[in-house]
Residue, then its C-alpha position, 0 to 999 in steps of 0.5 A: m719633403k726634404i730634411f736636411f740634418q747636419n752631422q758629427t763632421d759638419q757635412e749636410t746629409l739630406v734625408e727624403n721621406k717619401t710619402t705615398v698616398e694609394i687609392p682606396g679599394k674593394v674587391i667584390l666577389y660574385n657568386d657562381d654555380w661551378h665552384t663549392f663551398d670549399e673552394v671559395i673558402f680555401q681560396l678566400m683565405k689565401a687571399v684575403n688572409c683570414s680565418l676559416v669562419a670570416a672566409r665561410n661568413f663570407a661565401f655563405e654571404v656570396h652564395f645568398k646574396g649573389r656577391a659580397i665586398v671581401f676585402s677593402g684596402g688600397l688599389t694595389q692591394c685589391l689588384k693582389v687579392s681580385s688575382i689570387l680568387e681569380e687563379i681558380a676563375l672566381h668572378t671579381q671586381v675590383v672598385t674605387 
């Protein structure tokens, strides 16, 4: 979208608004037998910027159900979250 304004000197100024539409996504974290609860909780707090309680709840859901959706948002942000979780070799999947 382009909007034209006239400024005080009667010159046209072009202002361009950029709108981005991002594909929504989700990050799924899968259970494994190698990481401790503390490792998973710490990494979840780092990746999704959540509280200790929220990260602990995610970790227990992953443990008991085998997987959990730990983040929902734009695809770019999902890829960042997944990348941070995978820094310690956690198994994740990004779905759209």
